[in-house]
Each structure stands twice: as structure tokens, then as C-alpha cells.
FIRO-52591 format. One record per residue (C-alpha): residue in one letter; x, y negated, z. Coordinates in steps of 0.2 Angstrom, whole numbers, padded with zeros to 4 digits, always signed. Each point is the difference from the previous one (the first is absolute). Example, Ala and Ser with C-alpha at 12.3 -4.5 7.8 and 13.67 -1.06 7.14 Angstrom:
A+0062+0022+0039/S+0006-0017-0003/
This chain:
M+0845+0162+0698/I+0010-0005-0016/A-0002-0017-0006/G-0009-0002-0017/R-0009+0017+0002/R-0018+0003+0005/P-0002+0009+0016/S-0007+0018-0003/R-0017+0004+0005/R+0006+0011+0014/A+0010-0015+0007/A-0014-0012-0001/T-0012+0012+0008/T+0013+0003+0014/E+0003-0019+0002/S-0019-0003+0002/T-0002+0013+0013/E+0002-0006+0018/T+0014+0010+0009/P+0002-0002+0018/P+0016-0009+0006/S+0006+0016+0008/E+0001+0009-0016/Q+0009-0013-0010/E+0018+0004-0004/P+0013-0013+0005/T+0008-0009-0015/T+0019-0004+0001/E+0008-0016-0005/E+0011+0008-0014/P-0014+0006-0011/R-0008-0018+0001/A+0017-0008-0005/A+0001+0012-0015/A-0017-0004-0005/R+0003-0018+0001/G+0016+0002-0011/R-0008+0010-0013/A-0014-0013-0001/S+0012-0014-0002/A+0009+0010-0013/D-0016+0003-0010/A-0004-0018+0001/S+0017-0006-0007/D-0001+0013-0014/A-0017-0006-0004/D+0006-0018-0001/A+0015+0004-0010/A-0010+0010-0013/P-0008-0009-0014/K-0018-0004+0001/K-0011+0011-0011/P-0014-0007-0010/A-0018+0005+0005/R+0007+0011+0014/R-0010+0002+0015/R+0007-0005+0017/R+0000+0014+0013/S-0006-0003+0017/R+0013+0005+0013/A-0007+0009+0015/K+0003-0006+0018/P+0014+0008+0009/A-0003+0012+0013/E+0004-0011+0014/S-0013-0013-0006/A-0013+0014+0001/A+0006+0005+0017/A+0000-0018+0006/D-0019-0001-0002/G-0008+0003+0017/D-0014+0011-0006/A+0008+0009-0014/A+0010+0016+0004/P+0018+0002-0005/A+0003+0008-0017/E+0009+0016-0003/P+0018-0001-0004/A+0002-0004-0019/A+0009+0012-0011/E+0018-0003-0004/A+0001-0013-0014/P+0010+0004-0016/S+0018-0007-0001/A+0004-0016-0009/P+0006+0007-0016/A-0016+0010-0002/A-0010-0015+0003/E+0010-0010-0013/E-0002+0014-0013/A-0019+0000+0003/E+0000-0019-0003/K+0009+0002-0016/A-0011+0014-0006/E-0015-0012+0003/E+0008-0014-0009/A+0003+0011-0015/E-0018+0006+0000/A-0006-0018+0000/V+0012-0005-0014/A-0005+0015-0010/A-0019-0004+0002/P-0007-0008-0015/P-0004-0019+0003/Q-0018-0004+0002/T-0007-0008-0015/E-0014-0012-0001/P-0016+0006-0009/A-0001-0007-0018/A-0011-0014-0002/E-0016+0003-0009/P-0002-0009-0016/E-0011-0015+0001/P-0016+0001-0010/E+0000-0011-0016/P-0011-0015+0001/A-0016+0002-0009/T-0001-0009-0017/P-0009-0016+0001/P-0017-0001-0009/R+0006-0013-0012/R+0015+0010-0005/R-0010+0016-0002/A-0012-0009-0011/A+0014-0007-0011/T+0007+0018-0001/T-0016+0007-0005/G-0003-0014-0013/A+0017+0003-0008/A-0003+0019-0001/G-0017-0003-0008/A+0008-0012-0013/E+0013+0013-0004/A-0014+0013-0003/D-0010-0012-0011/G+0016-0003-0010/L+0003+0019-0002/L-0018+0002-0005/A+0001-0013-0013/L+0016+0007-0007/V-0008+0017-0001/E-0015-0007-0009/Q+0011-0009-0012/L+0010+0016-0004/A-0017+0010-0003/S-0006-0014-0012/E+0017+0001-0009/I-0001+0019-0001/A-0018-0001-0007/G+0006-0012-0013/Q+0014+0011-0005/R-0011+0015-0001/S-0012-0009-0011/A+0014-0006-0011/L+0006+0018-0001/V-0017+0006-0005/Q-0001-0013-0014/L+0018+0005-0005/G-0005+0018-0001/A-0015-0004-0011/G+0011-0010-0011/V+0013+0014-0002/D-0014+0012-0004/E-0007-0011-0013/L+0017-0003-0008/S+0004+0019+0001/T-0016+0003-0009/R+0004-0012-0014/L+0018+0007-0001/D-0007+0017-0002/R-0012-0006-0014/A+0014-0009-0008/A+0012+0015+0001/R-0012+0013-0006/K-0011+0001-0015/P-0018-0007+0001/R-0012+0014+0003/L-0013+0002-0014/G-0017+0007-0001/V-0009+0002-0017/F-0019+0001-0002/V-0007+0004-0018/D-0018-0003-0005/V+0001+0014-0013/P-0016-0005-0010/N+0005-0019+0000/V+0016+0005-0008/L-0006+0012-0013/Y-0015-0010-0005/G+0012-0015-0003/L+0009+0009-0014/E-0007-0003-0018/A-0008+0014-0009/G+0012+0011-0009/E+0016-0006+0010/D+0011+0013+0008/P-0002+0002+0019/L+0013-0007+0011/D+0014+0010+0008/M-0005-0001+0018/G+0017+0007+0006/K+0009-0015-0009/L-0012-0012+0008/L+0004+0007+0017/A+0018-0001-0003/M-0001-0018-0006/L-0010-0006+0015/S+0011+0009+0013/E+0017-0006-0008/G+0011-0007+0015/R-0014+0004+0012/E-0003+0015+0012/L-0016+0009-0006/V-0011+0005+0015/R-0015+0006-0009/A-0008-0001-0017/T-0019+0004+0000/A-0011+0002-0016/Y-0019-0001+0002/A-0008+0010-0014/P-0018+0005-0002/V-0003+0018-0006/S-0014+0009-0010/D-0013+0010+0010/D+0002+0014-0014/P+0007+0015+0009/R+0006+0008-0017/E+0013-0015-0002/A+0016+0001+0011/V+0003-0015+0010/E+0018-0002-0005/R-0004+0000-0018/Q-0013-0014+0000/K+0005-0016-0008/F+0000-0010+0016/V+0011+0012+0010/A+0012+0008-0013/P+0011-0016-0003/F+0005+0000+0019/V+0002+0019+0003/P+0018+0002-0005/Y+0006-0015+0010/A+0002-0005+0019/Y-0018-0006+0002/R-0012+0005+0013/I-0017+0002-0009/V-0016-0004+0008/T-0015+0006-0010/K-0019-0002+0001/P-0014+0006-0011/M-0007-0013-0012/K-0017-0006+0002/R-0012+0003-0015/F-0014-0013-0003/A-0017+0002-0008/D+0006-0008-0016/G+0013+0014-0002/S+0015-0012+0006/V+0013+0006+0013/K+0010-0010+0012/G+0013+0004+0013/N+0002-0014+0013/F+0015+0001+0013/D-0001-0018+0006/V-0004+0004+0018/E+0013+0014+0002/M+0014-0009-0009/A-0004-0016+0010/I+0001+0009+0017/D+0017+0009-0005/L+0007-0017-0005/V-0004-0008+0017/T+0005+0015+0010/M+0017+0003-0008/S+0005-0018-0001/E+0007+0001+0018/R+0014+0012-0006/L+0003-0009-0017/D+0010-0015-0006/V-0007+0000-0018/V-0017+0006-0007/A-0003+0002-0018/I-0018+0001-0006/V-0002+0007-0017/S-0017-0008-0003/G-0007-0016-0005/D-0017+0002+0008/S-0006-0014+0011/D-0008+0012+0012/F+0017+0001+0008/A+0002-0019+0003/R-0005+0001+0019/A+0012+0015+0003/V+0014-0010-0008/E-0002-0015+0011/T+0000+0011+0016/V+0016+0009-0006/Q+0008-0017-0003/S-0004-0006+0017/R+0011+0013+0007/G+0015-0006-0009/V-0001+0013-0014/R+0004-0004-0018/V-0014+0004-0012/E+0004+0003-0019/V-0014+0003-0012/V+0003+0011-0016/A-0013+0001-0013/F-0005-0004-0018/A-0005-0017-0004/G-0017+0005-0006/S-0005+0009+0016/T+0008-0013+0013/S-0011-0013+0008/I+0005-0018+0003/E-0002+0002+0019/M+0013+0015+0000/R+0012-0010-0010/A-0001-0015+0012/L+0002+0011+0016/A+0015+0010-0006/D+0017-0004+0006/H+0006+0007-0017/Y-0010+0005-0015/L+0006+0013-0013/E-0009+0001-0016/L+0001+0017-0007/D-0003-0006-0018/R+0018-0006+0000/V+0008+0016+0006/T-0010+0013-0009/S+0015+0004-0011/Q+0010+0004+0015/L-0013+0011+0007/R-0003+0012-0015/
């Protein structure tokens, strides 16, 4: 049996089977000496070779004579011829090369140690710091919102101021808007008997000088006689050729034979309604029935001018007017 090799199954079975002494083959001294020499050579080579790390030792089998020395065991079969010394050396070198080429065994990586839990006091301190920071941010946001609201209010006020200034500039840049309202009976009855009638076109040009005329309205009563043309009647004819809007209404006849055409209600309503689109209102009448309408128009920031003859102008209308024009002084320019 070769040293360093495990006996084959067949050899082990053969050794374990009892063989009668008569069937055992005699062994000679020469094979025994050769086996001893090979065993000593293998031992010297093993001692001379460097020790390999983590190499498992091989158990050497007992020589055949030790097995034969046992009284009860049967002698083993003759071992196969061992390989020569150079072949054994080559085998040892190949095993050494395989051991060197084998990757070294590495120790498993150590598992990371778990982080120690945050102590309760430290955690509470961290939470308190985060809460304080959140409160600070919330306060900052509220402050910014308050400042934005203040700026928005300031912008609204600034916009209102700009609009008001723009309105004033528009009024200053353009001509004042004028509305003329003529109480025809009050004007014509103010003339003295025999005087020439006034040129109502010249009166309109005088009142609208330097202004933008929006509308001129004449309130004239007319006769209920169908045979008389409206445009030829004495209260209507003076205004027909000019840029007047003529509002007519039949005159009322009383039992004593007198007639009257009253436009106080219609004229007062038009004054108040149109004053929203006017800057100046010229009332050609001195009748005190329009006093309340004049006050209402003035409360809206509209300038009121009263134009009438002195004899037909009430003291109240003189006092309320922003400007009073007495027709007696300009009659020469209106004929």
C-alpha cells in the first residue's frame, strides 16, 4: 500500500476477510525494504517542503507487515507498484501550486453595531428646538402676511387717489360740460311791453362760450287750438331755428278766462337727472319753485348759474346761484 493514499475499497474488503494461512502468499524481504525506503523518502520530502496553511494532515496507512503482524487479521494482498520518486515530487508540487492559487479565506465582515437610542432628555430637547423653529417661521409668515395686507391697502388708496386726480385733470383739460334749461314763460313775461324779443340763439352762444354744450332744453306751453301750428306759436317760435330741444305742454284755461302753462315738475326732474353728466347748469328762470332742485344739483358738485330779468327773479334764487346773470344788462347784445 502506497504511503499517503487511502486503501481502495477492494483492498479494505480483502484485508477484513479472513484468509487461511495456507492461502497467504509469502512476502519477500526485498519488497519490504523497498517500501521502507519509499516511506522514509516521502517523510523526508514532507519535512523539507514548506508547511501550507490550513492544510489538512493526511493519515498514513499502516504498512502491510503491521497488518500481517496481527494475530487475527489476514495478510493483505500485495500492494500495487508505487510511482517513481520524480512523479511523486511532481504531484507534491502540483498540490502546492493549487494551495497557493486558492484564494485565502477571508473573515466575514463584522455587522455594524446598532446606534444607541437617543436618551429621552436629548430627544425632548430636539423636539423643543424644532417646535421653536416652527413657531419662529409661523411668526415670520404672519408678519409677512400683515405687511402684504398693509401694502395692498396702501395700493388701493393710491389707486383711488390716482382716479380722483385723473378725473380732476380731465375736467381741467377739457371744457366744462354745460346744460341749459329755459323756463320760456318766465323769460318772455319778463320783457316789458313793446320791447323786441330776445335772440335766443345769441343767448345760447353767450352761455356756452368756453364750454361744451351737452343739451339745451326749452319748456314752452302751447295752445290747444288745432288750427294754430305749434312752431308758429309765440312760446315756441323763438327757439325753433336754434339748437334747443323743445318740450311742450298744452296750457291750462281757468274759469276766469286766464291761461297758464306750468313746467315746474318736468324741469326740476330734468335738472336733477342730467346733473350727473354736467359740470355747469344754467337755469334761465328766476322762479323760486326751482330752489330745492338747485340745492340738490349743487350738492353733487355742479355749478348753478341763474339767468333772468331782475323783475322776474326771486331773492331766494339770487342767493342760491353760484353766478347770477341779469338779462337787463345784456339785452343789447341779444337783439
